[in-house]
N, C-alpha and C positions, 0 to 999 in steps of 0.2 A: 148667735151663730158666729163662729170664728172665721175670719178671712184668712185664706191660705196665701202665703207669700210665695211667689215664683222666682224671685231674684235673690241671689246670695253672693256675698263677696268672699271668694276663696283666697286664702293667704298661704303662700308656700312656706313650710317650716324650715326649709333649707336657706333660702335667700331673702325671705320676707316680702317678696313681690305679691301684690294683691290685684285681683281683677274681679269685676262684677260680672256674673254669668247668670243666664236664665236656666233654671232647673227643668229637666224633663219631667213630665207628669205621668208618662206611661212606662218608664223603665228606670232602674237604678244606674247611676254613673259610677262605675267601679274604678275607673282610671281617669286621671287628669294630668296633662303635661303642662308644667309651668312654662309660660312663654318666655320668661327671663333666663332661667338657668337650665331649662329642659329636663328637670327632675320629673320622673313619672310618679305621681302621687297615687296611693291606694288607700282604702279605708283603714283606719286604725282598728285593732282588735275590739270587737264589741259593737262597732258601727257598721251600718249597712252600705254606706256610700261615701264618696269624697266630700259631699256637701255636709253630711253629719259630722265628719271628722275635721274639716278645714274651713268650712263656711260659717258665715255669720248667722245663717238661717238653716235649720234642719230641712230635709227633703219633704215634699208635700205629704207622702203617706205618714211620716212620723208626726208632722204638724197636725194631722187629722186624728192622731192617737192610735194609728195602726203600726204593725211591723212593716218596715220598708219592703216593698216588692213581695210581700208574703201573702 
């Protein structure tokens, strides 16, 4: 049985700032504001959430082998 990770480090593609964040288990996070440069991050095309696009760990539903929030 695979352990689901609930923490991911998001890295801003604009300024490179990174921050460790806890991922929600009951919803997708479609927006994330970089606390350093204030850029509003959105998922890249084909990704379901900001954690799948910019995080070190994919969101919990994707880790489980499901479509995110689907």
